[in-house]
FIMARRO-365469 format. One record per residue: x, y, z of N, C-alpha, C in turn; residue in one letter. Coordinates in steps of 0.02 Angstrom, whole numbers, plus 50000, padded with zeros to 5 digits. Example, Ala and Ser with C-alpha at 12.3 -4.5 7.8 and 13.67 -1.06 7.14 Angstrom:
REM FIMARRO-365469
506604971650390506154977550390506604983550390A
506424988850354506844994750357506455000250394S
REM end
This chain:
REM FIMARRO-365469
489355099648368489565100048439489585107348460X
489315108748519489325115548544490035117748561X
490145124148561490795126848580490915125548654X
491505123248670491665121348739492105126448773X
492015127248838492505130648879493105125948888X
493635128548914494255124748920494165118748967X
494475113248950494475107248992495205105349004X
495405105149067496085103249085496065096649123X
496405091749096496415084949126497135083649149X
497205081349211497875080249236497895075349294X
498405076049335498565071249387498575074549456X
498475070549507498555072949576499265071349598X
499705076149594500415075049611500805072349552X
501465071949561501885069349507502485065349532X
502625065249597503215061649621502995055349658X
502995049749622502795043349651503275037949626X
503575034449673504065029349656503795024049607X
503165021549614502925016449568502885018849495X
502885025449484502845027849415503515027149378X
504055026449416504715026249385504825019449353X
504975019649288505015013449249504345011549219X
503805015149237503145013949209502935020249170X
502645025149204502495031449170503125035249152X
503595035549200504235038849186504735033749159X
505045035249102505555030649075506135029849124X
506455024049122507015022649167507565027849162X
507675030349101508235034949090508085042049113X
507465043449133507275050249152507505051749223X
507915056849234508115058649303507525061349342X
507535060449406506985062449449506835069849443X
507345073949435507235081249431506845083349369X
506785078849320506425080349258505715077649257X
505495074649312504835071449312504265076449304X
504295082049337503765087049329503725089349257X
504285090949228504285093349158504005088049111X
504175081749124503925076249082503165075649088X
502905075949150502185075449159501815081549131X
502105087449143501775093649121501785094449045X
502235090849011502235090948938501655086948909X
501335082748950500795078548926500105080748952X
500095083849011499465085849042499495093349057X
498935096749050498925104049055498805106649126X
498745102049173498685104249243498855098349288X
499135099949347499305094949397499165098149465X
498905094049512498835096249581499505095849617X
499665101049655500255100749699500025097949765X
500295092149783500095088849845500505091049906X
501135092849895501575094449951501325100249992X
500955104849962500685110649998500165108650049X
499875102650042499395100150090499735098250156X
500345095650150500695093050208501115098350245X
501275103750212501655109050245501795114750196X
501955120550224502105126350182502735125150141X
502715126850078503295126350034503655133050032X
504245133150002504635139249997504515142749930X
504605149349928504515152849864504945150049808X
505555147749825506005145049774505695138949740X
505335134849778505015128949749504475131049698X
504055135849717503545138149671503855141149608X
504395144949616504735147749559505005142449512X
505295137249541505565131749500505015128149464X
504455126749498503905123249466503625127349408X
503565133849417503315138149364503785138049304X
504445138049317504935138049263504925131649222X
504805126049256504885119449224504255117149187X
503745121249185503115119149152502965123749093X
502585121149045502445125048984502045131448998X
502035135748950501695142248958500955141348972X
500625136848936499905135748945499795130048995X
499995131049056499945125949107499755129349172X
499325126049212499165128749278499195123249330X
499375125249390499365120749447498725121849488X
498425116449511497955116949567498375116149629X
498255120049680498665119949741498235117549798X
498435111949828498075109349886498255113549948X
497745116349978497855120650037498065116350097X
498395119450146498685115650201498165112050244X
498305105750261497875102050306497895104950376X
498395109050391498415112450456497785116550467X
497515119550413496915123650417496295119250420X
496265114050377495655110150369495605104250417X
496165101050432496165094850472496385095950544X
496875100250555497145101350622496735106750658X
496715112650630496335118150660495585117550647X
495405113950595494695112850577494325119550572X
494655124350540494405131050525494375135650586X
494645133450643494675137850701495235142950691X
495105149350703495595154650698496005154050634X
495685154550575496035153150513496435158950484X
496365165050510496655170850477497415170350469X
497785169150522498515168850518498745162950474X
498475156850482498675151450437498525152850364X
497965156050350497805158050281498325162950255X
498485167950295498975172950275499655169650263X
499845165050306500495161550298500495157450234X
499945154150218499905150250157499985154650095X
499605160050091499645164250032500295168250029X
500635169050086501275172450085501865167850076X
501745161250073502295156450070502615155650002X
502305158749951502585158149883502075156249831X
501455154849852500925152949805500865158149749X
500905164449766500815169749716501385170149667X
501945166749681502505166649634502335162449572X
501815158349575501605154649516501345159149461X
501115165149478500875169849428500295167049388X
500355167249322499825164949278499705157449284X
500165153849316500095146649322499745144549387X
499485149349424499095147849483498375146449462X
498175140149469497485138249456497075138049520X
496575133749524496145133549584496535131449646X
496325134149703496575131849767496075126749794X
496315120749810495885115349832495875114849908X
495285115249937495185114550009494875107750022X
495275103050045495055096250056494925095150130X
494315092950146494125092050216494095084550233X
494235082950296494235075850316493525073050321X
493475066450319492825063250324492495064250392X
492895066150441492625067350509492365074450518X
492395078550466492195085550471491485086350443X
490985087550486490295088250462490125095350441X
489565096050408489345102650387489155106750448X
489435112750452489295117450507489315124350476X
488745127050459488705133450424489035139050463X
488965138950530489235144350570490005144250572X
490295138550558491025138150554491275139250483X
490905136950435491135137050365491055143950334X
490495147450346490385153750311490915159050328X
491105160050391491645164950405492295163250370X
492435156750363493035154750327492975156450253X
492405154950223492315156550152492375164050140X
492145168050187492165175350180492885177950181X
493355174150209494055176350211494435174850147X
494185170250105494565168050047494645173749996X
495245174949972495355180249922495165177749852X
494875182049813494645180049746495025183549690X
495555187149707496005189749656496695190649688X
497195191849646497875192049672497995197949718X
497665203549707497745209249753497485207549822X
496895204249825496625202249890497065196949923X
497345192449882497785187349909498425190449938X
498685195549904499285198949929499125202649994X
498565205949996498375209450058498305204650116X
498035198750103497985193650155498675191150174X
499105189850125499775187250138500175192050183X
500055198450176500425203350217500225203050291X
499725199250307499505198450376499805192050408X
500325189450376500645183350402500945184550471X
501055179250508501355179950574502085177850573X
502395177450631503115176250636503325169250615X
502845164750609503015157950589503235157550516X
503045162450475503245162550405503905166450401X
504455162850389505125165850394505335169550329X
505105167150271505325170250208504715171450163X
504315176450178503705177650139503845180050069X
503385178350023503405180949955502815185649948X
502955192149943502435197249944502455201349880X
502435197949824502445201149758501915197949714X
501635201949670501185199349619501335203049554X
501125199949499501175203149434500525206549418X
500245205049360499625208149340499035205249379X
498485208849378497875206749413497635200149384X
497505195349428497245188849406496735186349457X
496245182449434495775179449482496115173949522X
495855172749581496065167049622495425163049636X
495435156749614494845152449620494925147549678X
494355145249703494365140549759493865134949745X
494055128849768493615123049764493635119349830X
493075116549851493025113149916492815105849905X
493225101349932493065094149930492855092050001X
492235089450006491965087350071491875079750070X
491895076850131491885069550135491405066950189X
490945071150211490465069250262489765069950233X
489345065050247488675064750217488255070850234X
488395074150290487985079950311488035085850263X
488525085750218488585091250169488075090550112X
487715085050112487175084350063486585088650087X
486675095150081486215099950112486165106150066X
485575108150047485495114150004485815120350033X
485855120750100486155126650131486905127050115X
487225121350109487935121250092488035123750020X
487625121249975487665123549905487555131049901X
487075133649938486945140849938487545144749963X
487875142250015488475145550041489025145849988X
489155140249955489675140149904489515145049847X
488885145249826488705149849772488765157149795X
488585158449856488645165249883489365167649881X
489835163149896490545164949900490945162749839X
490605160549787490925158849723491485153649732X
491315148249766491785142749777491485136449745X
491895132749707491645126849673491595120949721X
491075116949714491015110749750491365105249709X
491865102149738492235096849703491775090849694X
491745088349633491415081949619491935076449628X
491895072949684492395067849701492105060949688X
492425057249644492175050549626492505045249669X
492115042349713492365037149758491775033849793X
491875027849818491355024449856491365026549929X
491845030649950491945032150020491555038150046X
491375042950002491025048950025490575051549970X
490165056649984489665058849935489975061149869X
489675059049815489885061349749489365066449725X
489475072749741488985077949727489175081849664X
488665083449624488785086549559488475093449552X
488315096549609488045103349606488585108149579X
488395112549534488845117649507488745124049547X
489285126449577489215132149623489675138049605X
490075137449553490525142849532490545143049456X
490985147249428491025147749355491495142549325X
491695137549365492085132049340491885125749378X
492065120049351491935113649384492595110249401X
492605106649456493215103349479493045096149496X
493395091449464493255084349471493885080749495X
493815076449545494365072249569494145065049563X
494505061149524494325054149511494785049649552X
494535047549610494925043649658494855036149646X
494395034049604494255026949594493555025449617X
493125023149571492415022349587492245015749620X
492685010749615492555004149645492925003149711X
493555005249714493965004749773494405010949777X
494385014249835494725020649842495465020149825X
495685024349779496375024949756496625018849717X
496215013749707496465007549676496095005549613X
495545008849597495145006649540495395009649475X
495535005349427495655007649359494975008949327X
494915014549291494265016249263494125012149200X
493525009249199493315005349140493155010049082X
493095007149023492895011148965492215014348976X
491745010549004491075013249015491085018949065X
491485018249118491525023649168491825029949137X
492345029249097492645035149065492175038249014X
491775034148980491275036848934490785041348973X
490585039049032490125042949073490425049549096X
491055049249117491375055449139491495060149081X
491665057449023491755061748964491105065348947X
490545061848952489895064948937489735070548987X
489855069349051489725074549101490175080549090X
490815079349080491285084849072491125088949010X
490955085648956490765089248895490145093548907X
489655090848944489045094648957489205100848999X
489605100049052489775105849094490155111049053X
490595108749010490995113348970490575116948917X
490055113648894489625116648842489025120248870X
488935120048936488375123448967487715119648962X
487765113048959487155108848955487045105449023X
486415104249039486255100549100486415093249090X
486665089849141486805082749136486175078849148X
486125073049116485505069149118485415065649186X
485955063949218485915060649283486455063349329X
486355062349393486845064849440486595064549511X
487035066149557486885066049628486995073149654X
486465076049683486495083149700486305084349773X
486635089249804486445091349871485835095849870X
485735099349814485155103849807484815102349740X
484475096649735484185094549669483665099349642X
483345103149686482825107849663483115114649645X
483755115549657484075122049646484605121349592X
484385120649531484835119249475485205125549454X
485855124949443486265130649423486065133049353X
486125139349343485975142249277486435139249225X
486165136849168486605133949116487105139149091X
487735137249090488265141649067488875137449052X
489265139449003489885136048989490365136949047X
490675131549069491135131749126491795128449108X
492335131549129492975128049126492935121949172X
493275116549153493265110449193493975108249208X
494115106849271494765104149292494645097049317X
495025092249291494945085249308495615082349329X
495625079049387496255076149411496145068849431X
496575064549406496555057349423496995056049483X
496715052249530497045050749593496915043349612X
496935038949561496705032149572497265026849570X
497115021149598497555015249599498245016949627X
498225019849687498865021949718499295025849668X
498955029549625499265033849574499525030049513X
499545023349514499875019649460499505020149394X
498835019749395498445020049333498255027149313X
498385031949355498145038749342498385041549274X
499025041149256499225044149193498875041149132X
498805034549129498485031449071497745032949070X
497415032849128496705034549129496595041749107X
497045046249126496985053249105497045053649029X
497515050049000497585049948926496955047248893X
496675041948921496065038948892495485043948893X
495425047748946494885052748949495025058348900X
495645060448893495815065648845495605063548775X
495745057348757495565055048689494815055248679X
494435053348730493705053448725493435060448714X
493785065448739493565072348732493895075848673X
494235071948631494535074648570495155078748582X
495495077748638496105081548652496715077648630X
497225081048604497835077648582498215074848642X
498525069048632498935065948684499655065948658X
500075070448683500755071148655501185064948667X
501625063748621502135058448628502795062048646X
503005061348707503565065348733504205061348733X
504745064248707505405061048708505755062848773X
505955057948813506275059548877506895063848869X
507285062648817507905066448809507765073848797X
507205075348764507035082348752506855085748818X
506515082148863506325084948927506955086048970X
507415081348969508035082049007508425088148983X
508445089048918508805094848890508465101348911X
507795101348909507425107348928507555109149001X
507515104349046507625105649117508345107949129X
508815104849094509515106849101509615114049079X
509265116049027509315123049003509055127849055X
508495125949089508195130249139508635130849201X
508895125249224509275125049286510015126349277X
510265125949215510975126749203511375120449218X
511015114749229511355108549244511495104649180X
512025100849181512165096349125511705090349129X
511465087649073511015081949074511345076049110X
510955073049156511175067049191510625061849186X
510815055649181510315050349173510335045649233X
509755043249253509725038449306509765031449277X
510145027249309510205020349285509545016749293X
509375012149246508755008349253508745004649320X
508155004749351508075001049414508245005149475X
508485011249467508635015349524508005016649565X
508015015249629507415015949669507385022449708X
507735027649684507735033949720507035036549728X
506895039649785506215041749801506235048249841X
505755052549827505695058749865504985059349890X
504885063549938504205064649965503765067349910X
503125065149910502655067149858502545074649861X
502565078149804502445085349803501715087049811X
REM end
């Protein structure tokens, strides 16, 4: 087997009521759910950042509660992609990067830019936006300092120099265009390979990493992945990680094949209203030879209590407490 670049397999979000009593043991308090999930998967997408700006304290807490070798993918605000639709993006971008994202430090992974299905390819609108994206922490800090008055408590600190990566998920058929692939490569932004029957599943490699979102191949958000489907994804992911061309695929620029190179791969399960995501992620990890930890809930509760200074508390079985998805 060829030497592989790193492969991180995880989940899209972590706070979902149906997971309690299923993925999360009944005795696990809600405040320990992130730590429990992060002890099993090496990356998780933060969903709450898509719906609104978070506070620096939240980013600091998330960084504290996760293992050293862990990174978050951060979903960028829908205000930029869905509401403003890339119109006048400078101030919203500055507010986003000044809201506390940089407080994640070494745990800041790719920033995910998810576009609505109603947003078509428009090079004249997309390229200026891509040109604004910061590709290291110094550039992100410089952008954050341009925030406007709507950001009340900015976080304007960074540690050591680190790269900032970006990935774009598109959902309109018009993006099946070689010009779009060329734009992403010019600006070093990954094209998300999104597995779903609802929008294009494109596999063009446009950056030094690959980003995969598995939403369910038969029914959006509801399909449990079959063994055969996971075998196929494991083969693709292994090939991308080892720098091999995949034997089959769907491409926006089929004649413009990316140079073979080992690439880090980030994979996030977002299927079956999130209920099957944890087990499907474990099944894919096993296929790629990755260990699947067996986590004791009481150890996670103790760890979180040590971080927060709280005494361990347990939730009674059947408690239906629920919080907004992060």
